[in-house]
C-alpha positions, -999 to 999 in steps of 0.1 A, spaced: 0 0 0 14 34 -10 10 69 3 -10 82 -27 -8 120 -19 15 144 -3 9 154 33 4 188 49 34 190 73 31 225 86 44 230 122 65 199 125 96 199 145 131 194 132 132 159 148 100 150 130 113 163 97 145 142 102 124 111 109 103 117 77 135 120 57 147 87 72 114 69 65 115 82 29 151 69 25 141 35 39 112 33 14 137 40 -14 158 11 -1 128 -12 0 119 -2 -35 153 -11 -48 153 -45 -30 119 -54 -42 130 -46 -77 161 -67 -73 141 -96 -59 116 -94 -87 143 -96 -113 156 -128 -98 121 -144 -94 108 -171 -118 72 -172 -107 53 -146 -126 27 -140 -100 53 -134 -73 74 -114 -97 44 -91 -103 37 -87 -66 73 -77 -60 73 -52 -88 41 -37 -74 56 -35 -40 86 -18 -54 65 8 -72 44 14 -40 74 19 -19 88 44 -45 55 63 -46 54 66 -8 90 79 -8 83 104 -35 52 117 -18 70 120 16 99 139 -1 74 162 -19 56 168 14 87 183 30 97 205 2 
């Protein structure tokens, strides 16, 4: 499941901002790993699930990053 939209993050603390950046980075890492795993997978149904998970993680990271800009 992906974060489909940006968030309104007015009034957050620096610590909260840093945590959001960390979470976004972790989602980018997850996206890369899911993509790597999908490329190594033979089962087409599992491969598609991993590709979708990769895209969802990337979408979430992008929307988090856009929310803090």
